[in-house]
N, C-alpha and C positions, 0 to 999 in steps of 0.2 A: 569336514571342511573341504571345499573344492580346491583342487590343485590347479594352478595356472600353467597352461601349456604354451611355451614360448615358440615363436616362429621367426624367421628372418625379418629384419627391419625392412619396411617398405612393402612387405607382402600382405595381401588381403587374406582374411581368415574366414572360414565357414565352420562354425562349431556346432556339434550335435552330440546328443547322448544316444548311443545305439544299444539295442538288446543283443544278446548272444546270437551269432550266426546271421547277422544282418548283411544284406546285399546292397552295395552302393552302385548306382548307375550314374555315370558322369559323362557329360557332353562338353568338350572343350576344343579350342582351336588356337593356333598361333596367331598373334596379332600381325606379324610381318613375315615375309618369306625369308628373312635373314637369319632367324633364330627359332628353333623348335619351341613350341609351348610346352609347359610342364606344370604339374600340380603334385604337391607332396602331401602325405598323410602322416599325422603326428598323434601320438597318445602320450600319457603321462611318462612313458618310458622313452620318449623321443621319436624320431622319424622312423616309420616302419614300412613305408611304401611310396611309390611314385608312378604317375601315369603321364604319358607324353602325347602331344599332337605334333606331327612332323612339320607341317607347313601351314601357311595361311589359307591355302585353297582347300585343304583337307579338313572336313568337319568330323572330328574324331569322337568315337563312343568307346568308353571303357567300363569294365565291370571289376569290382573289387569286393571280396568277401572279408568281413571283419568277424573273425571267429570268437574273439574274447569279449566283444562288446565294450561298453564303457564310453567315456568321453573321447571323441575323435575330432581333430581339427584338420581341415583341408586348407592349405596355404599355397598361394601362387602370386607371381609378380604380374600385375596388370599391364605393365609395359610390354610384356612379351606373350602373355597368355590371356585369352578370353574364355571364361567359363559360362556356358549357356544354361545348363541345367544340372542340378544334383538332386537326386531323391534316393530314399532307401526303403527297404521292405524286408520282411521275414518270410521266406518261402512257405513255412508251415501254416501260416494263417493269412496270407496276402489276400485271398478271395474275400475274407471277412473284414480285414482291416485296411486294405488298399495300400497305396504308396504314401510316403511322407515326403513332400517336396521341401527341401531346406534352402534351395537357392535357385533363382531364375534371373537371367540377365534382363535388364529393363527392355531390351529389344524384342524379347519373346515372352514377357510376362503377360498373364491374362488381365483383362480389365477388372477393376474392383466395382462390382455391381450389387449393392445391398438388395436382397430380396429378388434378384433376378432368378428366373425359374427355367430358362432354356439350358440344355446341355451345352457346355463349352469345355474345350480341352484345358488341362491344368497349366499348359504352356504351349507356345508355338502355333503353327499353322494347322488348320483342319479343313477338309472338304468331305468327299463322299462317305456316307455310312457303308460299312462292309461287314459281312459275317453276322448280320443281325439275326438273333435267334435265342431260344431258351436252351441252355446247356447246364447240366448239373443242377437243375431245378431253379435256375435264375436266368433272367434276361441278360444277355451280353451284347454289347455294342462295340464293334471295331470300327475304325475310321481312318481315312487318309490323313497323314500327319507328317509334319516336319518339326523337329525339336529345337533347332538352332535359331529360329526366327518366325515371325508372323507372315512371311512371304512364302509362296510355293517354291519347293526345291525337291531334292530327291526324296521320294516317298517312302514312309514307314507305315506301319499299322499301329495307331493308338488303340487303347482298350479300356473299357469300363464295364462295371457290373452293377445291377440294380435289383430291387425287389418289386418295383412298381412302374418301371419305365420313365420315372420322373426324377427320382433321387438316386444319383449315380455315385459309385465309388471308383476312383481312378486306379487302374492297374498298370503294371510295367508295360512299356512299349513292347509290342508283340512280334512284329515282323520288321526286318531291316533291309535296306538296299544291299545288293550284292557287293562283294569285295571289289569287283571291277569298277563300280561307280565310286567307291570310297577312295580309290587311289587314282582315279581319273577325273579331276574336277572339271574338265572340259566337257564331260558327258553328263546327261541328265536322264532321269527315269526313276527306277526304284520298284518297290512293291506296290503296284497299282491295285485298283479295286477288285473285289471278289466276294466270295460268300463262304459259308461254313455249314457243315452238317454234323450231327452227332456221329461219333465213330461207331461203326457196326461190328468191329472186331476187338473191342476192348473199351476201357473208359476214355473219356475225353472227346475231342473233336478232330475233324479233318477240315482244313481250309483250302480254298482254291483261289488263286490270284494270278494276275498278269504281271510278269516281269518285263519292264520296259528299259531298254538301253538305246538311247537315240543314236541313229546312224549305224547301228549294228547290222551286219548283213549275214545271211539273207533276210533275217526277221528281226525287226525292232521289238516286236511284242510277242511273247510266248506265254504259255499257260503252265503254271507250277502248282504243286500241292504239297502240303506239310501237315503233320499231325501234332497234337498236344494232348498228353495224358493228364496233365495237371491243370489245364485250362488257362495257364498264364505264360508258359514258355513254349515256343515252337521248335520242333525238331528240324533237321536238315530238309530242305525242299528238294523235291524230285520234279523233273520235267514231265509234264503230262501231254501237252500238245506242242511240239517243237516248230510247227509251221502251219500256215493258213491252208485251207482246202484248195486243191488245184482246180483250175478251170472255171472259177467264179468271178474273175476280173475284179478282185478286191484290192483296195488300197492297203497300205501297211497296217491300217487300223485293225486290231484283232484283240479285243480286250473285254474285261469285266465279266468273268465267268460266274454265272448264277446256277447253282446245282440244286436240284430238287427231285423228289420222287414222282414219276409219271403215273398215269392211270393204269398202265400195264405193269407196274411194279418195278420198272427199270429206272436207274438213275439217268436223269437228263441234265444237259448243260446248255445254257444260252450264252452266246457271245455277240457283242456288237461289232459291226464293221461298216464299210461303205463299198458299194459297187458302182458300175457305170450307170445304173438305173436309179440309184438313190441309196440312202442308208438302209442297212439290212440287219436282221437278227438271224444268227446261224444256230442250228440245232445239232447237238451231239447226244449220244447215248452210250451206255455201257451195261453189260450184263454182270460185271464184277460187283458183287454185293458190297465190297468195301469202297467202291468208286475210285480206286487207286490206279487202275489200269484199264486197258481195253476200250478206250473211247473211240468211237467211229462217227464219221460225219453223216448226218441224215439229210441235210439240205437247208435251204433258206426257209425259215419259219415265217418271216415277214419282210416285205420290202416297202419302204416309205417313199411315196411319190408325190405327196401333196405339198411338201415343203422342200425348199432347196437346202438340205442339210448336208453336213459332212457325215461322220459316223453316227449311227445310233449308239447311245451309251447306256450302261447300267440297266440292261433288260432284266425283267423280273416277271415270273409267271406263277400264279398260285390259285388254287380253288377257293371260291368265296361263298358258295351257297350249298355245300354238300360234300359227300364223300368223294375223294378224287377218283375212285374206281368206278363211280356211277357215271355212265355216259350222259346223263341228263344234267350233271353238275356243270355250272358255268365257272369259267376261270377269268382272272384279270391279268392281262398282258400290259405291263408298264414299261416305258422306255423314254429316254431323254433324246431330244433333237439337237445334237451338238451343232452350233452355228445356224440352226434353223431360225427363220424369222417369220412372224405373222405380218403380212403386208399391210393389213388394215390398221393395226395398232402399233407396229414397229417393236413389239416385244420379241425378245430373242431367247433361244435355248429353252423352248417349251418342254414340258413333260406331259406325255399322253398316256391315257389308259383306255384299252379296248376290252370289252366284255364279249365273251363267246365260249366256244366249246373246244377243248383240246383232247385229241384222241391218242396222244403219244407221239404223233408224227406231224400233224397239221393242226392249225388253229382256224376255226370258222368264226368270223366276227359277227356278232349280233348288233352291237352299237359301240360307240366310243366317244370320248370327249377329252378335253384338257383335264389333267388331274388338278391343276391349280392355276387360276388365271392371273395370279400375282407373279408367277414365274420364279419366285425365290424359294422353291421347294424342289430342288434338283436332286437327281440320283436317288430317288425314292426307292427304298428296299423294304420288302415286306415278307412275312411268313405267317403260317397258321399256328396260333398258340392255343392249344386246348379247344380247337374248333372255331376260334375267332381270329380272323386276319388282323394283324397289327403291323404298321409300317412307320418309317421315319425318313426324313429327307434332309439334305444339306440346305440350311437357310442362307443361300447365296446363289450367285449366278455368274457365269464366266463373262457376261457382258460388263460386270463391275470389277471382277477380280482378275488377277494376272500375276505372272512370275515376279514382277517388280513392285507390286502394290501391297502395302502393309494392310492386311485384311483379317482382323480378328473376327471369327465367325462362330455360328452356333448351329445346332440342329433344330429342326422344326419340332413343334409339339407332336408326340406320337399320335397316330390316327388309326382308326379301324376302317374297314371297307364293308359296306352292307348293301345288298340289293333289296330295294323296297319299291313296290308299285311300278316296276319298269325303270326305275332310276338307280344309279349308283350314288350312295351317300358315303362321304368320307369325314365323319365327325371326329373330334378328338376322343381319345380313350376316356372311359368313365372316371378314371382315377384323377383327372385334372380338377375335379371338384374339391379334392383334398388340398388344393393350393389356396383355396379361399381363406384368407386370414380374418377379414371382417367385412361386413356390409357397410359401404360408405353412403349409399343413397338409394331411396326407393320412390322419391317424389319429385325432386328438383329437376333432374334431367328430363323427365317426361313433361314437365311444365315449361321447358325451354330455358331453364336457368343453367348457368355454368356450375360444374362440379369439380372442385379441386381434388387432385390426387396426392396422397401423402408421399408416394415414391413413383418410380417408373414402371411398376408392375400392377396391372389391373385387368379386370374382366368386365365387359359391358354386355348385358342381355336386354333386348327390347323387342316388343311385338308391335306390328302395325295393324291398323283396322282393316286394311285390304291389301291383298297381294299386289305388289308393284307400286304402292303408294310412295310418293316422293318424300324424301327427307335428306338432310345433310348433317352428318355427325362431324363436328369440327374438333380437332385436337390442337391444343396450344403447346407447340414445341419451339424451343429457342432458335433452331436453325432450319427447320423443315416446315414447309406448308403441307399439312397432312389432313385429309378428310376422307370419309366414306360416304358416298352419295348414291341415291337411287333417283334416276330421272327417265326421260322418255327413251333413251337409248339402252338403258340397263343399269346394272350395279357396277360402281367404279370406285377404285382407290385413287384419289388425287394426291400426287406426291411430287414435290419439287422444292428447290432451295428457296428460302425466304427472299423475296425481292426479285426472283428470276422472271424473265420475260415470259409471256404466255406462249410464245412460239416455241421456246425451249421446253416448256412443260408439256406441250402437246404430244411429244414423242419421247418415250413410248406411253401408250395409254393402257392402264390396267383395268380393262373393261370386260365384263361379261354381258353380251348383248341379250336383250329380251329376257332379263333375269326374272322379273316378276316375283321378288321374294317378299316374305311376310314376317319372318322371324330372323333376327340377327344375333349372333354371339361373336364377340370380338375380344381378342386377347392382345394386350399391349405389354411390351417388355422393353427393356433398354435395347434399342437398336432394331426393333421389329414390331410388326403388326400382323395378326392372323385373323382372317374373317371367315366365319362359318355361317352360311345362310341356309335356312330351311333344313336344319339338321345335317348339314354337310352336302346338300345337293349341289351347292356351289361353294368353292373354297378359294381363298386368295391369301398368299403369304408374301409379304414385302419387307425386305430389309431396309432399315433406316440408317443412313451413314452416321457414325459416331455413337456416343452413348449418353447424350443428354436425355433426361427423362421427359416424358409428356407431363406437363404441369396441371392441365385441366382439360375438360371436354364439355361441349355444349351441343345439344340436339335441336336443329331447326326444322320445323315442319308446320303445316297448317293445323289449326285447332282440331282435335279429335283424331288426328292421324296416328299418334302414338298411344297405344292402349296401356302399356306399362313399360317401365324401364328400371333396371337394377344395376348397380355398380358395386363391385367388390375390389378390395385391395388383395393382392396375391403375394404369397411367399412360399418357398420350399419348406 
């Protein structure tokens, strides 16, 4: 018979049954500055612990270990305490079982999206992917995260693990802002973006990240490193690069370390910044086999002069068609144009990819293009997994997001990078076919009839009789005018509010000029559309505000234009 655990009258209770040696992670804060917030822990034997938040400005994080297990009740007075998140896990098997979230405040709860298949955090804010790689035999994804709400704030690293890049298990928050930010609510920053490598001197990983503290002098942004032997808790961070390189006329921007093995066997690091000539990518290297010390500045690897950007962000460099030690191997250099704008289409914050050769010190460009003309695939990070490049991006754009905007976001579908016939293809990974729950249609869409969707998750594949043939694929959405069209100018995603004036819809235009595509593969999910044309020769990712599902779709084209079309419903 279950024993009732009493708590003070008027207190809210969070009840859970815990195994032995469970670890509780609790985020809380005081409601007002007049009285500290607090949360008490109760078992059948009465109160056995308490955690506090000093003031309303401090967003507190507390850890509590419950050695005995059993039924535990957390109790707090909502008049003085706000509890943002509570989850528990057992360290011995957390990689296999993940965390169990037992409470989220409505202000930072995730959306409820039946059959949604894009990665989303279990609570709070998310942006850039970080530390994307395979460690301990499994893909790991870290990401920029804030636990107390769905707006940007002091950055942490969230964490998840997978077996196939699609089905993720949430792990404990991995990196936290420094104590200086915790006690100074007037400051902003935290553990900004970075990367991870397998540890070379033992089990686990080494992570690299930017620590940002606004208005700190002489450097707002410095580079830190930390290790984790168990793959879910980070040790104390050490300063790796305490200052920007001298004599380069750089702004304070100095961030997003991406560490990788170069063709000469040395560890390399890319960092994004801005100079008087444009956004830049800086190159460092070290002969230390652990990558923990000895980093020296090599120079500017790349300077962006085509667009009026601020800093280049989240640079990434990886071999894509051979052994990195072979001088004939081509590499992909990927980077975000922070505040950059395409004058013709008014799209902002583009992500670029250049293909060329990297000799360890310099990059010789062969050709380049936009990674994604929909622009909502930002901070794309990739690595080579068993010979095949795989990457993922933030399904968002700073043109839409900001520190005051409630912005529950997702990651893009994971993609690979393939050189074929002089083109770079970026199709989704092959495992996305496992998302197909059932075939909805093979005849009606091609015949020009509307096809109803059972939920907001679907895949559409169709072939045209000729490259560049005109069509219009219309999506019935409750609040957004949405279509994918091919016309004389190229391939375009039409996106705007229902009833909005055409002048408002005209900017930005999500357009790939002179596309001439013949095969389309389109993924619809709650809050997003992803278009892959001709096997990923062209790709467009567009976030759709809100989470209303697309209700149906219809394909408009001249008779004989559409050779075949298939629609699947999707689910994880």
